[in-house]
N, CA, C and O atoms as a DFTB+ gen file, in Angstrom:
424 C
 N C O
     1  1       0.846      -1.164       0.000
     2  2       0.000       0.000       0.000
     3  2       0.899       1.236       0.000
     4  3       1.781       1.373       0.847
     5  1       0.669       2.118      -0.942
     6  2       1.466       3.331      -1.051
     7  2       0.930       4.402      -0.105
     8  3      -0.231       4.379       0.305
     9  1       1.799       5.325       0.222
    10  2       1.427       6.381       1.163
    11  2       0.269       7.224       0.655
    12  3      -0.592       7.620       1.441
    13  1       0.228       7.507      -0.644
    14  2      -0.848       8.346      -1.180
    15  2      -2.192       7.619      -1.222
    16  3      -3.226       8.253      -1.430
    17  1      -2.190       6.312      -1.029
    18  2      -3.431       5.536      -1.016
    19  2      -4.045       5.421       0.371
    20  3      -5.157       4.911       0.504
    21  1      -3.359       5.878       1.394
    22  2      -3.867       5.732       2.751
    23  2      -4.791       6.890       3.119
    24  3      -4.629       8.010       2.636
    25  1      -5.743       6.602       3.965
    26  2      -6.670       7.612       4.462
    27  2      -6.252       7.948       5.888
    28  3      -6.260       7.080       6.761
    29  1      -5.888       9.194       6.123
    30  2      -5.462       9.637       7.444
    31  2      -6.401      10.683       8.037
    32  3      -6.430      10.872       9.253
    33  1      -7.163      11.357       7.192
    34  2      -8.029      12.434       7.633
    35  2      -9.186      11.895       8.478
    36  3      -9.937      11.031       8.025
    37  1      -9.327      12.397       9.688
    38  2     -10.322      11.896      10.629
    39  2     -11.741      12.116      10.125
    40  3     -12.596      11.249      10.301
    41  1     -12.008      13.266       9.496
    42  2     -13.352      13.553       8.991
    43  2     -13.732      12.585       7.870
    44  3     -14.849      12.069       7.846
    45  1     -12.809      12.340       6.948
    46  2     -13.068      11.403       5.859
    47  2     -13.237       9.984       6.395
    48  3     -14.112       9.244       5.947
    49  1     -12.403       9.615       7.348
    50  2     -12.469       8.306       7.989
    51  2     -13.853       8.086       8.593
    52  3     -14.497       7.068       8.336
    53  1     -14.303       9.043       9.391
    54  2     -15.608       8.933      10.044
    55  2     -16.760       8.996       9.048
    56  3     -17.787       8.348       9.253
    57  1     -16.605       9.765       7.976
    58  2     -17.622       9.861       6.945
    59  2     -17.821       8.516       6.245
    60  3     -18.951       8.117       5.966
    61  1     -16.732       7.829       5.965
    62  2     -16.816       6.520       5.319
    63  2     -17.503       5.517       6.245
    64  3     -18.324       4.715       5.800
    65  1     -17.168       5.566       7.516
    66  2     -17.777       4.644       8.473
    67  2     -19.268       4.944       8.629
    68  3     -20.079       4.022       8.716
    69  1     -19.631       6.218       8.666
    70  2     -21.019       6.600       8.872
    71  2     -21.899       6.323       7.654
    72  3     -23.014       5.821       7.790
    73  1     -21.391       6.655       6.455
    74  2     -22.225       6.584       5.256
    75  2     -21.972       5.355       4.393
    76  3     -22.752       5.073       3.483
    77  1     -20.911       4.631       4.656
    78  2     -20.549       3.528       3.778
    79  2     -21.307       2.245       4.057
    80  3     -21.893       2.059       5.124
    81  1     -21.279       1.373       3.074
    82  2     -21.819       0.029       3.243
    83  2     -20.777      -0.791       3.984
    84  3     -19.581      -0.516       3.883
    85  1     -21.218      -1.788       4.722
    86  2     -20.253      -2.575       5.458
    87  2     -20.550      -4.068       5.379
    88  3     -21.690      -4.499       5.201
    89  1     -19.486      -4.825       5.518
    90  2     -19.543      -6.277       5.625
    91  2     -18.661      -6.639       6.803
    92  3     -17.676      -5.956       7.085
    93  1     -19.012      -7.709       7.486
    94  2     -18.194      -8.087       8.628
    95  2     -18.136      -9.594       8.763
    96  3     -19.012     -10.323       8.297
    97  1     -17.080     -10.032       9.410
    98  2     -16.938     -11.429       9.793
    99  2     -16.280     -11.477      11.163
   100  3     -16.248     -10.471      11.872
   101  1     -15.767     -12.611      11.532
   102  2     -15.196     -12.796      12.862
   103  2     -13.968     -11.922      13.106
   104  3     -13.700     -11.545      14.247
   105  1     -13.211     -11.592      12.040
   106  2     -11.929     -10.920      12.191
   107  2     -11.909      -9.469      11.721
   108  3     -11.133      -8.673      12.250
   109  1     -12.730      -9.105      10.753
   110  2     -12.672      -7.778      10.151
   111  2     -14.064      -7.179       9.979
   112  3     -15.063      -7.895       9.906
   113  1     -14.108      -5.848       9.916
   114  2     -15.277      -5.110       9.459
   115  2     -14.782      -4.250       8.306
   116  3     -13.827      -3.489       8.464
   117  1     -15.425      -4.364       7.147
   118  2     -14.996      -3.678       5.934
   119  2     -16.058      -2.677       5.521
   120  3     -17.184      -3.058       5.200
   121  1     -15.706      -1.390       5.527
   122  2     -16.589      -0.323       5.078
   123  2     -16.103       0.154       3.715
   124  3     -14.899       0.261       3.483
   125  1     -17.041       0.440       2.813
   126  2     -16.647       1.027       1.533
   127  2     -17.686       2.029       1.065
   128  3     -18.882       1.892       1.319
   129  1     -17.185       3.035       0.373
   130  2     -18.046       4.073      -0.176
   131  2     -17.432       4.526      -1.500
   132  3     -16.211       4.604      -1.632
   133  1     -18.287       4.822      -2.476
   134  2     -17.812       5.269      -3.783
   135  2     -17.415       6.734      -3.729
   136  3     -17.952       7.505      -2.934
   137  1     -16.464       7.113      -4.587
   138  2     -16.066       8.511      -4.709
   139  2     -15.725       8.810      -6.159
   140  3     -15.768       7.911      -7.000
   141  1     -15.390      10.050      -6.466
   142  2     -15.230      10.495      -7.847
   143  2     -13.885      10.161      -8.463
   144  3     -13.793      10.024      -9.683
   145  1     -12.851      10.027      -7.667
   146  2     -11.521       9.793      -8.209
   147  2     -11.402       8.402      -8.816
   148  3     -12.229       7.526      -8.563
   149  1     -10.373       8.216      -9.612
   150  2     -10.131       6.951     -10.291
   151  2      -9.344       5.977      -9.417
   152  3      -9.171       4.818      -9.794
   153  1      -8.872       6.422      -8.273
   154  2      -7.991       5.597      -7.448
   155  2      -8.731       4.956      -6.284
   156  3      -9.866       5.316      -5.969
   157  1      -8.064       4.000      -5.655
   158  2      -8.591       3.302      -4.492
   159  2      -7.830       3.800      -3.272
   160  3      -6.603       3.890      -3.302
   161  1      -8.542       4.123      -2.206
   162  2      -7.912       4.570      -0.971
   163  2      -8.289       3.622       0.161
   164  3      -9.395       3.082       0.202
   165  1      -7.340       3.432       1.080
   166  2      -7.524       2.480       2.167
   167  2      -7.254       3.143       3.506
   168  3      -6.437       4.058       3.612
   169  1      -7.952       2.666       4.520
   170  2      -7.668       3.043       5.890
   171  2      -7.741       1.793       6.743
   172  3      -8.626       0.959       6.552
   173  1      -6.817       1.654       7.683
   174  2      -6.797       0.498       8.574
   175  2      -6.915       1.020       9.997
   176  3      -6.167       1.907      10.407
   177  1      -7.860       0.463      10.748
   178  2      -8.094       0.911      12.122
   179  2      -8.102      -0.287      13.060
   180  3      -8.557      -1.376      12.711
   181  1      -7.582      -0.051      14.264
   182  2      -7.558      -1.095      15.284
   183  2      -7.687      -0.435      16.649
   184  3      -7.130       0.638      16.882
   185  1      -8.409      -1.066      17.535
   186  2      -8.650      -0.518      18.863
   187  2      -7.472      -0.793      19.793
   188  3      -6.731      -1.757      19.602
   189  1      -7.309       0.055      20.791
   190  2      -6.261      -0.161      21.782
   191  2      -6.575      -1.348      22.688
   192  3      -5.699      -1.818      23.414
   193  1      -7.785      -1.825      22.654
   194  2      -8.179      -2.971      23.466
   195  2      -7.607      -4.279      22.931
   196  3      -7.607      -5.285      23.640
   197  1      -7.121      -4.280      21.695
   198  2      -6.622      -5.502      21.063
   199  2      -5.337      -5.972      21.711
   200  3      -5.156      -7.176      21.896
   201  1      -4.455      -5.084      22.058
   202  2      -3.195      -5.474      22.675
   203  2      -2.271      -4.279      22.763
   204  3      -2.692      -3.135      22.591
   205  1      -1.000      -4.559      23.035
   206  2      -0.041      -3.461      23.112
   207  2       0.324      -2.979      21.711
   208  3      -0.154      -3.531      20.721
   209  1       1.154      -1.971      21.626
   210  2       1.484      -1.344      20.345
   211  2       2.152      -2.325      19.388
   212  3       1.916      -2.264      18.181
   213  1       2.969      -3.214      19.898
   214  2       3.651      -4.188      19.046
   215  2       2.634      -5.101      18.370
   216  3       2.738      -5.372      17.174
   217  1       1.670      -5.566      19.120
   218  2       0.631      -6.443      18.579
   219  2      -0.219      -5.720      17.550
   220  3      -0.501      -6.261      16.481
   221  1      -0.627      -4.504      17.866
   222  2      -1.468      -3.737      16.937
   223  2      -0.727      -3.428      15.647
   224  3      -1.302      -3.550      14.565
   225  1       0.536      -3.031      15.738
   226  2       1.314      -2.727      14.536
   227  2       1.537      -3.967      13.687
   228  3       1.530      -3.884      12.458
   229  1       1.735      -5.116      14.324
   230  2       1.911      -6.368      13.581
   231  2       0.653      -6.692      12.790
   232  3       0.735      -7.070      11.622
   233  1      -0.514      -6.547      13.419
   234  2      -1.770      -6.826      12.728
   235  2      -2.017      -5.848      11.590
   236  3      -2.529      -6.235      10.539
   237  1      -1.654      -4.578      11.792
   238  2      -1.805      -3.598      10.708
   239  2      -0.870      -3.919       9.543
   240  3      -1.267      -3.807       8.383
   241  1       0.365      -4.316       9.840
   242  2       1.307      -4.703       8.778
   243  2       0.787      -5.908       8.003
   244  3       0.851      -5.928       6.774
   245  1       0.275      -6.905       8.708
   246  2      -0.252      -8.092       8.047
   247  2      -1.455      -7.746       7.173
   248  3      -1.589      -8.266       6.065
   249  1      -2.321      -6.878       7.663
   250  2      -3.498      -6.471       6.888
   251  2      -3.084      -5.709       5.640
   252  3      -3.659      -5.921       4.573
   253  1      -2.102      -4.828       5.752
   254  2      -1.617      -4.104       4.574
   255  2      -0.983      -5.043       3.556
   256  3      -1.113      -4.827       2.351
   257  1      -0.299      -6.080       4.027
   258  2       0.295      -7.062       3.120
   259  2      -0.794      -7.832       2.374
   260  3      -0.646      -8.127       1.188
   261  1      -1.879      -8.154       3.062
   262  2      -3.008      -8.826       2.408
   263  2      -3.628      -7.906       1.358
   264  3      -3.975      -8.355       0.266
   265  1      -3.766      -6.628       1.686
   266  2      -4.307      -5.659       0.726
   267  2      -3.432      -5.595      -0.515
   268  3      -3.946      -5.608      -1.633
   269  1      -2.120      -5.528      -0.336
   270  2      -1.201      -5.448      -1.473
   271  2      -1.253      -6.696      -2.346
   272  3      -1.188      -6.594      -3.571
   273  1      -1.370      -7.867      -1.736
   274  2      -1.340      -9.093      -2.525
   275  2      -2.673      -9.386      -3.222
   276  3      -2.714     -10.166      -4.174
   277  1      -3.763      -8.767      -2.753
   278  2      -5.075      -9.000      -3.364
   279  2      -5.700      -7.702      -3.845
   280  3      -6.903      -7.494      -3.688
   281  1      -4.907      -6.844      -4.417
   282  2      -5.348      -5.532      -4.881
   283  2      -6.421      -5.622      -5.971
   284  3      -7.243      -4.716      -6.107
   285  1      -6.416      -6.696      -6.736
   286  2      -7.374      -6.833      -7.835
   287  2      -8.809      -7.060      -7.348
   288  3      -9.741      -6.905      -8.136
   289  1      -9.015      -7.420      -6.090
   290  2     -10.364      -7.651      -5.555
   291  2     -11.068      -6.363      -5.145
   292  3     -12.283      -6.360      -4.945
   293  1     -10.319      -5.269      -5.017
   294  2     -10.903      -3.987      -4.631
   295  2     -11.430      -3.272      -5.870
   296  3     -10.807      -3.326      -6.931
   297  1     -12.570      -2.606      -5.742
   298  2     -13.172      -1.873      -6.853
   299  2     -12.519      -0.505      -6.992
   300  3     -12.180       0.130      -5.994
   301  1     -12.342      -0.051      -8.235
   302  2     -11.863       1.315      -8.470
   303  2     -12.942       2.293      -8.019
   304  3     -14.109       1.928      -7.883
   305  1     -12.540       3.529      -7.792
   306  2     -13.448       4.608      -7.379
   307  2     -14.089       4.357      -6.023
   308  3     -15.218       4.787      -5.787
   309  1     -13.392       3.672      -5.132
   310  2     -13.938       3.404      -3.797
   311  2     -12.910       3.730      -2.719
   312  3     -11.702       3.611      -2.924
   313  1     -13.422       4.142      -1.573
   314  2     -12.619       4.280      -0.362
   315  2     -12.972       3.122       0.560
   316  3     -14.144       2.774       0.708
   317  1     -11.960       2.528       1.179
   318  2     -12.172       1.386       2.065
   319  2     -11.598       1.676       3.447
   320  3     -10.510       2.237       3.579
   321  1     -12.349       1.283       4.473
   322  2     -11.858       1.284       5.844
   323  2     -11.940      -0.156       6.329
   324  3     -12.998      -0.781       6.260
   325  1     -10.829      -0.678       6.817
   326  2     -10.778      -2.036       7.335
   327  2     -10.514      -1.939       8.830
   328  3      -9.452      -1.492       9.262
   329  1     -11.497      -2.363       9.605
   330  2     -11.357      -2.352      11.057
   331  2     -10.999      -3.756      11.519
   332  3     -11.670      -4.730      11.178
   333  1      -9.937      -3.841      12.297
   334  2      -9.439      -5.121      12.771
   335  2     -10.073      -5.403      14.133
   336  3     -10.038      -4.562      15.031
   337  1     -10.647      -6.585      14.273
   338  2     -11.309      -6.958      15.516
   339  2     -10.343      -7.639      16.482
   340  3      -9.248      -8.052      16.099
   341  1     -10.760      -7.746      17.718
   342  2      -9.923      -8.292      18.780
   343  2      -9.563      -9.763      18.551
   344  3      -8.514     -10.214      19.011
   345  1     -10.402     -10.505      17.857
   346  2     -10.149     -11.933      17.632
   347  2      -8.961     -12.187      16.703
   348  3      -8.505     -13.326      16.593
   349  1      -8.456     -11.160      16.040
   350  2      -7.297     -11.306      15.158
   351  2      -5.994     -11.494      15.925
   352  3      -5.012     -11.972      15.357
   353  1      -5.967     -11.133      17.184
   354  2      -4.721     -11.067      17.943
   355  2      -3.966     -12.387      17.995
   356  3      -2.738     -12.381      17.907
   357  1      -4.640     -13.496      18.133
   358  2      -3.966     -14.784      18.252
   359  2      -4.232     -15.689      17.057
   360  3      -4.304     -16.909      17.202
   361  1      -4.376     -15.099      15.890
   362  2      -4.728     -15.846      14.692
   363  2      -3.571     -15.821      13.701
   364  3      -2.839     -14.836      13.606
   365  1      -3.419     -16.920      12.964
   366  2      -2.345     -17.016      11.983
   367  2      -2.655     -16.191      10.737
   368  3      -3.808     -15.875      10.444
   369  1      -1.592     -15.855      10.020
   370  2      -1.692     -14.985       8.849
   371  2      -2.593     -15.580       7.769
   372  3      -3.419     -14.864       7.202
   373  1      -2.453     -16.868       7.473
   374  2      -3.235     -17.459       6.384
   375  2      -4.736     -17.464       6.704
   376  3      -5.553     -17.372       5.788
   377  1      -5.107     -17.567       7.968
   378  2      -6.516     -17.494       8.366
   379  2      -7.038     -16.067       8.182
   380  3      -8.153     -15.861       7.703
   381  1      -6.218     -15.085       8.571
   382  2      -6.605     -13.688       8.378
   383  2      -6.751     -13.353       6.904
   384  3      -7.672     -12.637       6.511
   385  1      -5.841     -13.873       6.090
   386  2      -5.893     -13.629       4.656
   387  2      -7.175     -14.206       4.060
   388  3      -7.850     -13.538       3.277
   389  1      -7.508     -15.430       4.422
   390  2      -8.730     -16.065       3.918
   391  2      -9.974     -15.289       4.349
   392  3     -10.928     -15.161       3.581
   393  1      -9.960     -14.776       5.575
   394  2     -11.115     -14.026       6.076
   395  2     -11.305     -12.714       5.316
   396  3     -12.430     -12.374       4.949
   397  1     -10.226     -11.976       5.075
   398  2     -10.346     -10.700       4.362
   399  2     -10.705     -10.926       2.888
   400  3     -11.521     -10.191       2.331
   401  1     -10.114     -11.912       2.274
   402  2     -10.441     -12.223       0.873
   403  2     -11.903     -12.650       0.760
   404  3     -12.586     -12.289      -0.198
   405  1     -12.380     -13.417       1.738
   406  2     -13.793     -13.820       1.741
   407  2     -14.729     -12.625       1.836
   408  3     -15.779     -12.609       1.193
   409  1     -14.363     -11.627       2.628
   410  2     -15.167     -10.408       2.708
   411  2     -15.189      -9.655       1.392
   412  3     -16.229      -9.145       0.977
   413  1     -14.049      -9.588       0.743
   414  2     -13.969      -8.845      -0.516
   415  2     -14.718      -9.535      -1.638
   416  3     -15.281      -8.870      -2.507
   417  1     -14.733     -10.841      -1.631
   418  2     -15.407     -11.580      -2.700
   419  2     -16.912     -11.653      -2.505
   420  3     -17.644     -11.882      -3.468
   421  1     -17.388     -11.464      -1.289
   422  2     -18.836     -11.553      -1.053
   423  2     -19.559     -10.267      -1.404
   424  3     -20.779     -10.186      -1.260
């Protein structure tokens, strides 16, 4: 995931969560909303309740790696927010990958 593809603005982040469509499973909640640009933008969020900073950063890195490897499943002209749930903390990478890909394909 490139730096220009990330969503950092709090107002935009909250707008996507409030107005976007969502899908969820045991590990992730995926919000998406259409926009005018030709590019895809991503935001990754995780609660402090999940674990310490090392654990949260590891899960964010793994989620970004899944996004990069399955970029073709995301629709153009959309903003995505991926919220990581607490159940991800003790889960293996391949299970997380299958869960996120399943959300994108549904």
